[in-house]
VOGU-3710 file (C-alpha; in Angstrom, 3 decimals, decimal comma):
1> xxxxxxxxxx> 40,815/-179,285/98,675  37,397/-178,169/97,078  34,566/-180,467/96,622  33,981/-181,638/93,011  31,241/-179,858/91,171  28,302/-181,640/89,519  27,888/-180,391/85,998  25,511/-182,920/84,914  23,745/-185,948/86,300  26,527/-188,528/86,851
11> xxxxxxxxxx> 29,313/-186,264/85,647  31,825/-184,768/87,968  34,123/-181,884/86,957  37,482/-181,977/88,813  38,131/-178,951/91,050  39,786/-175,955/89,187  42,480/-173,769/90,641  41,491/-170,367/91,791  41,225/-168,002/88,850  43,416/-165,066/89,795
21> xxxxxxxxxx> 43,468/-163,336/86,232  40,861/-160,596/87,289  42,598/-159,801/90,437  45,982/-159,674/88,755  44,513/-157,422/85,846  42,820/-154,917/88,014  46,140/-153,238/89,374  47,452/-153,230/85,749  44,255/-151,571/84,731  44,657/-148,926/87,386
31> xxxxxxxxxx> 48,249/-148,231/86,610  47,247/-148,167/82,954  44,427/-145,526/83,609  46,746/-143,426/85,643  49,438/-143,638/83,073  47,145/-142,656/80,330  45,507/-139,672/82,173  48,413/-138,434/84,186  48,440/-135,165/82,581  44,685/-134,580/83,137
41> xxxxxxxxxx> 44,950/-135,522/86,789  47,931/-133,259/87,357  46,030/-130,353/85,744  43,008/-131,115/87,804  45,061/-131,056/91,097  46,828/-127,893/89,958  43,626/-125,991/89,595  41,709/-127,525/92,407  44,243/-127,524/95,143  44,521/-123,686/95,497
51> xxxxxxxxxx> 40,749/-123,273/95,587  40,357/-126,161/98,308  43,121/-124,512/100,428  41,305/-121,156/100,349  37,966/-122,786/101,160  39,603/-124,566/104,030  41,344/-121,363/105,312  38,505/-118,979/105,039  35,444/-121,051/105,299  35,974/-124,208/107,427
61> xxxxxxxxxx> 38,714/-122,773/109,788  36,377/-119,935/110,867  33,550/-122,276/111,238  35,681/-124,568/113,503  36,850/-121,625/115,472  33,311/-120,415/115,985  32,432/-123,746/117,369  35,226/-123,507/119,813  34,161/-119,993/120,921  30,635/-121,061/121,527
71> xxxxxxxxxx> 31,925/-123,161/124,320  33,587/-119,980/126,187  32,444/-117,536/128,512  34,053/-114,538/126,679  33,330/-110,974/126,272  34,314/-109,211/123,216  37,554/-107,357/123,706  38,494/-109,285/126,916  41,789/-111,146/126,975  40,426/-113,852/129,314
81> xxxxxxxxxx> 37,992/-116,628/128,531  36,485/-119,472/130,631  35,543/-122,759/129,194  31,804/-123,367/130,205  30,991/-126,344/127,817  27,406/-126,186/126,296  26,122/-123,488/128,885  25,681/-120,913/126,151  23,516/-123,351/124,196  21,488/-124,196/127,268
91> xxxxxxxxxx> 21,018/-120,474/128,106  19,738/-119,699/124,621  17,157/-122,691/124,593  15,962/-121,705/128,018  15,612/-117,957/127,392  11,994/-116,956/126,757  13,294/-114,266/124,319  14,562/-117,042/122,004  10,917/-118,251/121,370  10,182/-114,736/120,151
101> xxxxxxxxxx> 13,164/-114,645/117,908  12,348/-117,928/116,350  8,734/-116,675/115,826  9,864/-113,506/114,029  12,476/-115,517/111,967  9,956/-118,055/110,814  7,349/-115,304/109,791  9,889/-113,308/108,101  11,386/-116,234/106,082  8,097/-117,880/105,093
111> xxxxxxxxxx> 6,514/-114,642/104,134  9,404/-113,288/102,215  10,187/-116,603/100,307  6,611/-117,216/99,442  5,879/-113,693/98,308  9,193/-113,354/96,423  8,593/-116,656/94,428  4,883/-116,007/93,736  5,378/-112,424/92,622  8,481/-113,326/90,673
121> xxxxxxxxxx> 6,700/-115,938/88,694  3,802/-113,584/88,037  5,953/-110,825/86,890  8,147/-113,166/84,723  4,883/-114,395/82,959  4,042/-110,797/82,067  7,541/-109,905/81,108  7,760/-112,961/78,830  5,009/-111,537/76,471  6,122/-109,823/73,327
131> xxxxxxxxxx> 4,974/-106,294/74,384  6,474/-102,922/73,640  9,121/-101,764/76,285  9,471/-105,268/77,780  13,337/-104,872/77,651  13,088/-101,747/79,680  10,644/-103,241/82,083  13,019/-106,144/82,626  15,881/-103,821/83,483  13,579/-101,880/85,896
141> xxxxxxxxxx> 12,393/-104,948/87,704  16,022/-106,376/88,163  17,490/-102,986/89,158  16,596/-103,160/92,843  18,534/-106,407/93,389  21,927/-105,014/92,559  21,173/-101,921/94,737  22,835/-101,835/98,142  20,746/-102,867/100,965  21,739/-99,843/103,083
151> xxxxxxxxxx> 20,634/-97,469/100,323  17,449/-99,202/99,841  16,681/-99,156/103,344  17,537/-95,371/103,660  15,165/-94,451/100,820  12,236/-96,647/102,169  12,643/-94,993/105,618  11,507/-91,781/104,007  8,747/-93,410/102,149  7,299/-94,921/105,337
161> xxxxxxxxxx> 7,724/-91,896/107,402  4,192/-91,329/109,088  4,471/-87,596/108,790  6,431/-86,726/105,780  6,649/-89,898/103,736  5,255/-90,580/100,254  3,067/-93,486/101,577  1,404/-91,411/104,184  0,689/-88,574/101,591  -1,084/-91,202/99,499
171> xxxxxxxxxx> -2,918/-92,602/102,456  -4,099/-88,977/103,266  -5,384/-88,576/99,771  -7,738/-91,449/100,344  -8,788/-90,198/103,760  -6,618/-92,815/105,742  -4,059/-92,373/108,267  -0,624/-93,886/108,153  0,189/-96,775/110,710  2,982/-96,261/113,087
181> xxxxxxxxxx> 5,468/-98,326/111,034  8,397/-97,786/113,448  6,443/-97,997/116,844  4,131/-101,037/116,372  5,917/-104,530/116,309  3,670/-105,977/113,718  3,775/-103,130/111,288  7,442/-102,821/111,723  7,853/-106,463/110,689  5,427/-105,975/107,713
191> xxxxxxxxxx> 7,348/-102,806/106,602  10,632/-104,845/106,510  9,046/-107,785/104,730  7,671/-105,401/102,065  11,038/-103,766/101,404  12,817/-107,154/101,325  10,352/-108,659/98,751  10,574/-105,457/96,603  14,491/-105,576/96,580  14,646/-109,403/95,663
201> xxxxxxxxxx> 11,815/-109,844/93,492  13,804/-109,027/90,367  16,262/-111,934/90,973  13,341/-114,387/91,052  11,758/-112,772/88,157  14,766/-112,995/85,916  15,517/-116,488/86,917  11,779/-117,487/86,092  11,949/-115,494/82,806  14,801/-117,455/81,612
211> xxxxxxxxxx> 13,062/-120,676/82,410  9,868/-119,654/80,748  11,781/-118,954/77,495  13,208/-122,524/77,531  9,703/-124,194/77,694  9,158/-126,179/74,422  6,924/-124,333/72,194  5,534/-127,402/70,681  4,090/-128,566/73,949  2,228/-125,362/74,283
221> xxxxxxxxxx> 0,895/-125,571/70,599  -0,126/-129,106/71,206  -2,027/-128,052/74,328  -3,754/-125,251/72,264  -4,660/-127,721/69,551  -6,313/-129,918/72,232  -8,411/-127,045/73,548  -6,710/-126,413/76,685  -7,066/-122,756/77,901  -4,112/-120,465/79,099
231> xxxxxxxxxx> -4,939/-121,205/82,717  -4,961/-124,917/82,382  -1,739/-124,807/80,063  -0,067/-122,820/82,663  -0,775/-125,012/85,631  -0,628/-128,382/83,848  2,383/-127,833/81,582  4,318/-124,656/82,394  4,452/-124,883/86,290  5,554/-128,612/86,181
241> xxxxxxxxxx> 8,363/-127,809/83,624  9,458/-124,887/85,935  9,770/-127,201/88,899  13,631/-127,260/88,683  13,786/-123,595/88,634  11,351/-123,410/91,540  13,505/-125,830/93,515  16,641/-123,745/92,928  14,893/-120,696/93,944  13,414/-122,036/97,106
251> xxxxxxxxxx> 16,894/-123,103/98,382  18,652/-119,885/97,419  15,821/-117,576/98,766  15,505/-119,544/102,045  19,288/-119,175/102,682  19,178/-115,385/101,751  16,160/-114,711/103,840  17,575/-116,469/106,960  20,707/-114,431/106,534  18,986/-111,079/105,985
261> xxxxxxxxxx> 20,748/-108,296/108,009  21,290/-105,082/106,283  17,637/-103,867/105,757  16,756/-104,781/109,451  19,687/-102,921/110,802  19,111/-99,833/108,623  15,314/-99,643/109,078  14,360/-100,919/112,553  17,677/-102,111/114,336  15,666/-105,200/115,523
271> xxxxxxxxxx> 12,925/-103,185/117,179  10,579/-102,128/118,345  10,728/-104,443/121,392  12,604/-107,079/119,291  9,572/-107,234/116,847  12,054/-107,455/113,957  14,906/-109,292/115,510  15,743/-112,533/113,462  18,379/-115,073/114,469  20,931/-113,353/112,127
281> xxxxxxxxxx> 20,303/-110,071/113,717  20,499/-111,619/117,182  24,065/-112,903/116,484  25,107/-109,128/115,526  23,320/-107,713/118,700  24,864/-110,305/121,124  28,422/-109,911/119,617  28,676/-106,088/119,012  25,992/-104,523/121,089  26,217/-106,482/124,368
291> xxxxxxxxxx> 29,591/-107,756/123,899  28,785/-111,352/124,732  30,887/-112,958/122,023  30,812/-116,543/123,281  27,000/-116,396/123,457  26,761/-114,968/119,996  28,973/-117,740/118,734  26,510/-120,189/120,060  23,678/-118,581/118,380  25,499/-118,469/115,063
301> xxxxxxxxxx> 26,156/-122,250/115,396  22,308/-122,706/115,988  21,648/-120,680/112,943  24,264/-122,666/110,874  22,589/-125,932/112,036  19,169/-124,535/111,123  20,435/-123,617/107,606  22,102/-127,050/107,026  19,092/-128,885/108,178  16,655/-126,900/105,990
311> xxxxxxxxxx> 18,760/-127,179/102,962  19,289/-131,025/103,332  15,603/-131,443/103,920  14,657/-129,363/100,851  17,042/-131,353/98,801  15,699/-134,669/100,147  11,971/-134,041/99,871  11,549/-131,279/97,350  13,865/-132,766/94,681  11,440/-135,771/94,391
321> xxxxx> 8,924/-133,462/93,228  11,099/-131,892/90,450  10,585/-132,837/86,715  13,975/-132,531/84,969  12,473/-133,418/81,644
//
């Protein structure tokens, strides 16, 4: 039996039986909620279940199979495989070539993401002004993004040709000579970065342009009345209001840059001397050139882990700097 409760000095309230009203009403409320929204729940399951099944079959099942293959000593096309545990991972982390691949991947990703966002914002700011021909200019800027990476790479190969290319002709007019774009590691990486930024610049510019057009005009007018110049208004009002767009573009462009393959394959094939071999391209080389499918699966799992960690880190640290209102 429970002890009596003191309600006031000298007054004791007799112990009350346990109140089960709330506990008894909770299942009733749940049953009532299900009964009242049964049609909505069934409709939700009808539309979601097929999509979830397709995602499970075509996304998560290959991921799990790839994780299994990464523990095998297996060559592409071979009918036999040997379970070797984590040896493929140990081999990659102890291979001196891996450090060079990580260096190239880091340079390529940081440079392309930074240049794409900075140039995209600058281009969107220009296209946001009411000038003649702006609509046509927006179409021209966005067009490279929808072109095939293979086609873009083939065209730029002719432009960068040291002997017959358009770029070498322009340099000769200024009395300069064209660098050996295909033979020098640093120039080859710079060439691929330039083409990648050119192709994807329109995507960032269009997204930034839509965000610029949603900036409240009364805030800009108020800043002008307070005597703020264009530069101060841009950095103190426009840029903070664009932070959700910047946050979105950082995540999507980082993921896209780390998975870039077509331009590298068409223009340099990872060379010269692995000067343009990124993690993504190394996965392809190990699987379809050297035929080490198990080792390639381990590298792809490492790349997947890098993508996952970078995405979660960006959402954890960058989202705190975003202003949604």
